[in-house]
C-alpha positions in Angstrom: -45.9 61.5 217.0 -48.4 58.4 217.3 -49.5 58.5 213.6 -45.8 58.4 212.8 -45.2 55.4 214.9 -48.2 53.9 213.4 -46.8 53.9 210.1 -43.6 52.8 211.2 -45.7 49.8 212.6 -47.3 49.2 209.1 -43.8 49.5 207.3 -42.6 46.8 209.4 -45.6 44.5 208.7 -44.8 44.8 204.8 -41.2 44.4 205.3 -41.9 41.0 207.6 -44.1 39.9 204.9 -42.0 40.1 201.9 -40.0 36.9 200.8 -36.3 36.9 200.3 -34.4 36.0 197.2 -32.8 32.9 198.7 -36.5 31.9 199.7 -38.0 31.9 196.3 -35.2 31.7 193.5 -34.2 28.5 191.8 -30.6 27.2 190.9 -29.3 30.1 193.0 -25.8 29.0 192.9 -25.5 28.9 189.1 -23.1 31.1 187.1 -23.1 32.9 184.0 -22.4 30.6 180.8 -22.0 27.2 183.3 -22.7 24.1 182.3 -23.5 21.1 184.2 -23.3 17.3 182.8 -26.7 15.5 184.0 -24.9 12.3 184.8 -27.9 11.3 186.7 -28.3 7.5 185.2 -32.4 7.2 186.1 -33.6 4.1 184.3 -37.5 3.5 185.0 -38.3 0.0 186.4 -41.7 -1.6 186.6 -43.2 -2.1 190.2 -45.9 -4.4 191.3 -49.4 -3.2 190.8 -48.0 -1.7 187.5 -50.3 -1.7 184.4 -48.3 -2.2 181.2 -49.5 -2.2 177.7 -47.6 -4.6 175.4 -48.2 -4.5 171.8 -46.6 -7.3 169.8 -46.5 -6.9 165.6 -44.5 -8.7 163.0 -44.4 -9.1 158.9 -47.0 -11.7 159.6 -50.0 -10.5 161.4 -51.6 -13.7 161.8 -48.4 -14.9 163.4 -48.1 -12.3 165.7 -51.8 -12.1 166.6 -51.7 -14.5 169.5 -49.3 -12.6 171.3 -51.9 -9.8 171.7 -54.9 -9.8 174.3 -58.0 -7.9 173.1 -61.0 -7.4 174.9 -64.1 -8.0 172.5 -64.3 -8.5 168.7 -63.3 -6.1 166.1 -67.0 -6.0 164.4 -68.9 -3.5 162.8 -66.0 -0.9 161.9 -65.1 -1.1 166.0 -61.9 -1.6 167.3 -61.4 -4.5 169.8 -59.9 -3.0 173.2 -56.1 -4.2 174.0 -55.9 -5.6 177.8 -53.1 -4.1 179.7 -51.0 -6.4 182.0 -51.3 -6.2 185.6 -47.7 -6.9 187.5 -49.1 -9.4 190.4 -47.7 -9.5 193.8 -44.9 -11.9 192.7 -43.8 -9.0 190.3 -44.9 -11.2 187.4 -47.2 -10.9 184.4 -49.4 -13.8 182.8 -48.0 -13.3 178.6 -49.7 -15.3 175.9 -48.2 -18.8 175.0 -45.1 -17.9 177.1 -46.9 -17.8 180.4 -45.2 -16.3 183.5 -43.0 -13.7 183.4 -40.8 -12.0 185.7 -40.8 -8.1 185.0 -40.4 -6.3 188.3 -37.3 -4.5 188.4 -37.1 -4.5 184.8 -36.8 -1.5 182.5 -38.9 -1.4 179.3 -36.0 -1.9 177.2 -35.3 -5.0 179.5 -38.9 -6.4 179.1 -38.2 -5.6 175.3 -35.5 -7.4 175.1 -36.8 -10.8 177.2 -39.7 -10.7 175.1 -38.0 -10.5 171.9 -35.9 -13.6 173.2 -38.7 -15.4 174.2 -40.6 -14.8 170.9 -37.8 -15.7 168.6 -39.1 -19.3 168.0 -42.6 -18.0 167.0 -41.5 -14.6 165.0 -39.1 -13.3 163.0 -37.9 -9.5 164.1 -40.8 -9.1 166.2 -41.6 -5.3 167.0 -42.6 -4.8 170.7 -44.2 -1.6 171.8 -44.3 -1.2 175.6 -45.9 1.3 177.9 -46.4 1.8 181.5 -50.4 2.8 181.5 -50.2 4.1 185.5 -47.5 6.7 185.6 -49.0 9.3 187.7 -47.4 11.4 190.1 -49.3 13.6 193.0 -48.0 16.8 194.0 -49.5 18.3 197.3 -48.9 21.3 199.5 -47.9 25.2 198.8 -48.4 24.5 195.0 -50.6 26.6 193.0 -52.6 23.4 192.0 -52.1 20.5 193.9 -53.2 17.0 192.5 -52.4 13.9 190.8 -51.3 14.1 187.4 -50.5 11.7 184.6 -47.4 11.4 182.7 -47.1 10.5 179.2 -43.6 9.2 178.8 -41.5 7.3 180.3 -39.9 9.8 182.6 -40.5 13.0 184.4 -38.5 15.3 186.6 -39.4 16.8 189.7 -39.4 20.1 188.2 -41.8 18.9 185.0 -43.9 17.8 187.7 -44.1 21.0 189.8 -44.9 22.4 186.4 -48.0 20.3 186.1 -49.2 21.9 189.6 -48.4 25.2 188.5 -44.9 25.6 190.3 -44.8 26.6 194.2 -46.5 29.3 195.8 -44.5 32.2 197.2 -45.0 30.3 200.6 -43.6 27.1 199.5 -40.2 26.1 201.1 -38.1 25.4 198.3 -34.8 23.9 199.8 -36.6 21.3 201.6 -39.1 19.4 199.2 -40.3 15.8 200.1 -40.7 13.1 198.0 -42.4 9.8 199.1 -41.8 6.8 197.0 -43.3 3.4 197.5 -40.9 0.0 197.0 -43.3 -2.9 197.5 -45.0 -1.4 200.5 -42.0 0.3 202.1 -42.1 3.9 202.0 -39.1 5.7 201.4 -39.0 9.6 202.1 -36.1 11.7 200.3 -35.8 15.7 200.0 -34.4 17.6 197.4 -33.3 21.4 197.5 -34.6 23.1 194.3 -32.4 26.1 195.1 -29.2 24.6 194.3 -28.0 23.4 191.0 -26.9 20.1 192.5 -30.5 18.8 192.6 -30.0 16.9 189.4 -27.8 14.6 191.3 -30.7 13.7 193.5 -32.1 10.2 193.3 -35.5 11.7 193.1 -34.7 14.0 190.6 -36.8 11.8 188.2 -39.8 10.5 189.5 -41.2 7.1 189.2 -44.7 5.8 188.9 -47.1 7.1 192.1 -44.4 9.1 194.1 -45.7 11.6 196.1 -44.1 15.1 196.3 -44.9 17.4 199.1 -44.1 21.0 199.3 -44.1 22.5 203.0 -45.2 25.8 203.6 -43.0 28.4 205.4 -43.8 29.8 208.8 -45.7 32.9 207.1 -47.8 30.3 205.3 -48.3 28.1 208.2 -49.7 30.9 210.3 -52.4 32.0 207.4 -55.9 30.8 207.9 -58.6 31.2 205.5 -57.6 34.4 204.0 -55.1 35.4 201.6 -52.1 36.6 202.8 -52.4 39.9 200.9 -55.9 40.6 202.0 -55.0 39.8 205.4 -52.1 42.3 205.2 -54.5 45.1 203.8 -56.7 44.4 206.4 -54.0 45.0 209.0 -52.9 47.9 207.5 -56.4 49.7 207.2 -57.3 48.4 210.7 -54.2 50.4 211.8 -54.6 53.6 210.0 -58.1 54.1 211.0 -57.4 53.4 214.7 -54.2 55.8 214.6 -56.8 58.3 212.5 -59.5 58.0 215.5 -56.8 58.5 218.2 -55.6 61.7 216.3 -59.1 63.2 215.7 -60.2 62.2 219.4 -57.4 64.0 220.8 -57.5 67.1 218.7 
């Protein structure tokens, strides 16, 4: 009788450790062959302390040369290193010949058009390549590989960023993921529900440079210490079985 009770306790431990579908599945409210238009009009914007790479070229290389900054000289087959532009505390960069340009709050296309207008009196049909050099996102909490990850393009979704970190662990709370965003020293805290298809409408579905994503652990994850959940479960089961076996043998 005692042994049977112990087995029931073991079964309850197993059941209590299992995560439900509601806790782990993404996009739970989607149907078959359902379409949802992503009308999230996200446009990346430059911020203070951004590093921006700007390269200007034209049909006349000599005419466009003054508008590009390089460190060192191209000698002996070595290419000179192009200098990036730092957005200062006033939201400006110091561009060659033209001078100070207000870039904070501009998108890459906005800045491209601004430079094209400013350069029109010097160059004919300039080609302007712009790239944000410090686009990184930090993923923390209940993910498999927390860390800071570089972003190669101009935009990244929160799902892609979590993919960089190897996805959430089974202990991560999916319906309440926190995104911390900085606006000139002011921290803005937003939460997004990864279990709903409406996540794509969230203002933090697309991440911006230096965003921090934090996945909080569930109750089970909080209770865990230094040992793995499964290892702890196995230890508990073995301990219960050994104890029950000793009791039965002793009584017999």
